Phi, psi and omega in degrees: 000143181239139176238112180291136185290333180278001175268028185300329177298314175298316183298315174302323177295320177297317177300320176295314179299319184294313183292339181263021170264000183289153176299328179301317178284327184258025173052052173101351184253100179290124181274002170236062189281340183203179187294328181296319177295322178294319179297312179303320174298318182292321178298321182284328189246359181287153175298147185261007185255004175257164177230158173073204186288352180278002177280167174301316180293323180292324175295321180294322180297332178273356187289159179238178182296328180294329176295317178298319177295323180293319179296317178305314178297320180297315182294332173292317178297317178294318178300322179297322175295316179299320185289342182229073191276050170281137188307308181299321182291320177297316180298311182296314183293319181289321176301319175299327180290332179276006183303322181295346178296145181277340180159180180249133182215172174267136180231162176299151176290182178310160186307321187260010184250201178211167182081196181230170178212162180280143177211149175271133182253136179257140179293164183300329185270009182299148177261172177296327176296320177304312185295312183294325179297314179293320178298316180292319178302312180296318177301314181290313183301316180296318179295315183297317184292313192268321187248334175107161185290344182285356180276358180260114194220161171274151179296141182278354183282131185305324186258007179259142181248022179276175183213167184200165172244123187271110176249014178291155181299313182282339179072036180243024175294140186242339189235148181292319178231088187305320182293334181257302181295318180295317180296316181299317179294319178300316182293316180297319178294322178297314180299321182295318180292321178292321176296321180290325180291326181285332179086163186293331183289340181261355184251080184273182180290341178277359180279115180253012183299332180272002183274147178281149178255000000 
């Protein structure tokens, strides 16, 4: 498997998705509880330009219970880096994550492009944890180099414990899962404004409009 160095935005996205599978983020519901969930994660987030068993999903399908435990440990390591985004610490930690790579080489560019690009290559015996580790390391290093350490953030939703790496062009992302946390925050703010506009005398105990369904 190869991970192109210029795909750091995709790689940082995989790192974000990985750290946000924990039970801490999902209020007790671990989103990587078993090998089947790990395979599904790899299917959703793996690169689409490789074939066969060399893909992230292929490595996940070869995984064992020890690999799942190693992935759980990896996401804790990556979350710790996001939570403490000092530049030097990020560089050292992310460099360590790329250790499973066999080396850096030139590979052909995208299918519809031309020329070559740099990529980290994993050995044939690499595990899914090795692949995810290299992906996360490249994502973090790329973001630090191109966008800066300020792009590593906690989710802005008051009730969420997620975190993310912001690779958007303007750099104004606020939520770890914009479609979920952002919508929840908008709904909560709307309800709060509506309740304030009605006033306390109109917000009696029988008002259930603010309850979740």
